[in-house]
Residue, then its C-alpha position, 0 to 999 in steps of 0.5 A: m435385923t441381920g448383919h446385912g442391915y435387913a431382916f429379910a432379903v425379900a419382904v412383900r406385903g399386899l402385892r398387887k398386879r392387874y393386866g386389864n381386867v385380869t388380876a394376876v397378883d391379888g395381895i401376896d405377902l412373902g418374907i424370905r430370910p437371907g441365905e434361905v432357899f425359898g420355893l414358890l409353887g403354883p399352877n401356870g397363871a397363878g402369878k409366880s412369874t409376874t411376882v419374880e418380875i416385880l421383885q427384879g424391878n422388871r415390871a411395875r406393881d399396882g399396889g403393895e410394899v416390896s423390899v428386895l435387899g433393902a431397897d424397892p425394886a421400882t427405884g433400884t439403882r444399877a448398883w442394886r441390880s448388880r446384887v440380884g441375879i436372875v435366870w428366866q425360863d427362856e433366856s439364851a446367850p448369843a449362839e456363835l459365842t463360846v461358853r468361856e467368851t459369854v461368861r467373860h463378856f457378862a462379867h464386865y457388866y458387874p462391879r465385883p464379878r466372880d472369876p469366870e473360870e470358877v463360875i464355869g466350874l461351878v455350873g459343871l461346864e469345864a469340858k464345854a468352855d470352848s464349845r459354841i453355845k449352839a452346840l450345847s444341849g438344853g441342860q447345858r444351856r440352862r447351866l450357862d444361863v445359871a452361870l450368867g445369873v451368878i457371875g456377878g456374885p449376887e446376894l439373891l438369885l431368882l430362878d423362874e421354872p429353871t428345870t422345865g424341859f429337863d430329863p430327870a438326870a439333868r434335873r438332879r444335877f441342877w439340884e446339886l448346883i443349887r445346893a452348892l450355891a445355897d451352901e455359899g450363902t446365896t439367897i434363892l427364890l425358886t418358882t417351880h411346878y415340880l413338887e419333888e424339886a420343891e421338896a428337894l431344895a426349899d427350906r420354906l415354900a409358898i403355894v400360890s393359887r389365883g394370885r394369892v398365897v394359900a399356904e406357907g411353911d417348910p414342906a414337912a409342916l405343910r404336909e402336917r398342917h394341911g395334909a388329909e388323913a393318914t392311911v393304915e393298912w394291915t392284914e387280918p389273921d384270916g388273910s383279909p386286907r384292911t384299911a383305915r384312914t385316920h388323923t391318929p395313925t400311931r393310936t391305930v397302930t397301938e391298938l393293932m399291936g394289942r390285937f396281934d401277937g408280935e408283928i402286924p402282917g402287912l402293916r403300912v402307914s402312908r401319910p399325905t405327900l406334898e403333892d396331895v397338899y398341893l393339889r388340895l390347896a391349889g386346885q386344878g385349872d387355875a389359869r391367868 
């Protein structure tokens, strides 16, 4: 157990959810430690958003055991809800209010909110504090959504596809914000279909396909465990390029060193990427 009184901020066992004849979540198990950034990866329709909705207490489950910050979300009290922040894909605040007015307004919903000015600074909207929401860019609106998600000082922050529609620069700025929150000790569950985002942010991640977890671990371990063969490329003395696919690239390079006097011309060793692993495990065309 931890000082929080629970070993896992999120503990899920055998989670199931059906919509009519369609099984959206088919026996998911998850364990997210306090202070961890955990990524939930999977194609559209894999069950990610449904899982997040159940964790927040917004959707009833059909089966399984769920504990979030030591409580069952299905019977979570208002005090429990104040400890969980969430940022949905399509959340938007009242367009006529300013950023400062909105953050201050939402702060009143919580028993121990963070300082609104501090939160506005945390998400990088100081220069836009007096701007009306309708005048913000898409990336700035998402930053405001995050401000509203953290104004209550949550122990757990749920982020559902938070950077969809971002340009690359805005996405990287958002990553800096998530890292800052993680450094403060906030537990973060992030759903995304951006492999680079998951690798940049997540301490551990789970790949979900057709409502099931098909792999779980830190990104490096997943590449090691589920990756295909490495590729070793080099150039022969006669100038012809050669390629070898192997599970033992170090041994291959050692053998090449025995054949060449000095440097191995054109040597290049490439290992499977997280995207290679993801595509192999999650498959294509997985839709709810």
